[in-house]
C-alpha positions in Angstrom: -0.2 0.0 0.0 1.6 3.5 -1.0 2.1 5.8 2.3 0.1 8.7 2.0 1.5 12.2 1.0 3.7 13.8 3.3 3.9 17.6 4.3 7.3 18.2 3.8 7.2 21.0 5.9 6.5 19.0 9.1 7.2 15.8 7.4 3.8 14.6 8.9 1.3 12.7 6.5 -1.8 14.1 5.4 -4.9 11.7 5.4 -8.1 13.1 4.5 -11.4 12.3 6.3 -9.9 10.2 9.1 -11.8 10.9 12.7 -11.9 9.9 16.0 -15.0 10.1 18.4 -15.0 9.4 21.7 -17.3 10.6 25.1 -16.0 11.8 28.4 -16.1 8.7 30.4 -15.5 6.4 33.9 -12.3 4.6 33.3 -11.8 3.5 37.0 -11.8 -0.1 35.6 -8.9 0.4 33.4 -11.0 0.6 30.2 -11.7 3.5 27.9 -13.9 3.0 24.7 -13.2 5.1 22.2 -16.6 5.4 20.2 -15.5 5.4 16.7 -12.5 5.6 14.4 -12.2 6.2 10.9 -9.1 6.2 9.3 -8.1 5.6 5.6 -5.2 2.8 6.3 -4.0 0.7 9.0 -2.7 2.9 11.5 -2.7 3.0 15.5 -5.0 4.5 18.2 -2.6 6.2 20.6 -3.7 7.1 24.2 -1.4 10.0 25.7 -1.5 11.8 29.1 -2.1 15.7 29.3 0.9 17.5 30.7 -0.4 21.1 31.0 -3.2 20.8 28.2 -0.4 19.3 25.7 -0.1 15.8 24.5 2.6 14.0 26.9 3.8 10.2 27.8 2.0 7.4 25.6 0.5 5.2 28.0 -1.2 2.7 25.5 -1.6 2.3 21.9 -3.9 -0.4 19.9 -3.8 -1.1 16.3 -6.9 0.2 14.4 -7.7 -1.5 10.9 -8.2 0.8 7.6 -12.0 2.0 7.6 -14.3 2.3 10.4 -13.6 0.8 14.1 -16.8 0.8 16.4 -15.9 0.6 20.1 -12.5 0.1 20.0 -11.8 -1.0 23.9 -8.2 0.4 25.3 -6.9 -0.8 28.5 -5.1 1.8 30.6 -3.3 1.9 34.1 -5.7 4.1 36.3 -2.8 4.6 38.7 -0.9 6.5 35.9 -3.6 8.2 34.2 -4.5 12.2 34.4 -8.1 13.2 34.2 -7.5 14.7 30.9 -6.5 12.1 27.6 -5.8 12.4 24.1 -6.4 9.8 21.7 -4.6 10.3 18.4 -4.4 8.4 15.1 -0.3 7.3 14.1 0.5 6.2 10.7 2.2 2.5 10.9 5.0 2.8 8.7 8.5 1.0 8.7 7.6 -2.2 10.5 4.2 -3.0 10.0 2.5 -4.3 13.2 5.1 -2.6 15.5 4.4 0.8 17.1 7.2 2.9 16.4 6.7 6.2 18.0 10.5 7.6 17.9 10.8 6.3 14.3 8.2 6.3 11.3 5.3 6.2 12.9 3.9 9.7 13.3 0.7 11.6 14.0 -1.7 11.6 11.0 -3.3 14.8 9.8 -6.6 16.3 8.1 -5.1 19.1 6.3 -2.9 21.2 8.8 -4.2 19.7 12.0 -3.2 16.2 13.7 -6.1 13.8 14.2 -6.2 14.4 18.1 -9.3 14.5 20.5 -8.8 15.5 23.9 -11.3 13.9 26.7 -12.0 13.5 30.3 -11.9 10.6 32.3 -13.0 10.1 36.0 -11.6 7.3 38.0 -14.6 6.0 40.2 -12.6 5.0 43.4 -13.1 1.2 44.9 -13.2 0.0 41.1 -10.9 -3.2 40.4 -9.0 -3.3 37.4 -10.0 -7.1 35.9 -7.0 -9.1 34.8 -7.3 -8.9 30.8 -6.1 -12.7 30.3 -9.7 -13.5 31.4 -11.4 -11.3 29.1 -13.0 -12.1 26.1 -12.4 -8.9 24.4 -9.7 -8.5 22.4 -7.7 -5.5 23.2 -5.3 -5.8 20.0 -5.1 -7.7 17.1 -2.6 -7.6 14.1 -3.8 -4.7 11.6 -5.3 -5.9 8.2 -3.4 -4.4 5.3 
């Protein structure tokens, strides 16, 4: 599959019509649900901490397939989460199926804007994070190219 066009000034690919929709939610059980992700090619849904209102450390990522991805579930560590998180779409380049944030996997853009959504989470006290090994929900799967 051909890589999307790259804006030489920022070296970030321009991908039209990709989007993320997410609602504020309770993540006390260590899970967040991203309502809908639309991406023109296989890539990554990346969850980052908010550090002074800007995207900070990556706390989790999950592969997303080209097209519509409804209700992708992402496990997070509530102990290390901030009340504001960013969800972003990243290109899956170079080594396909391996997230390489410091290399070729870079944020996707619609025009001049990085595809990124800020959302609030609450952490209800007293909830327990379940062991994902007993869960029937698939947290990560290989993207389909």
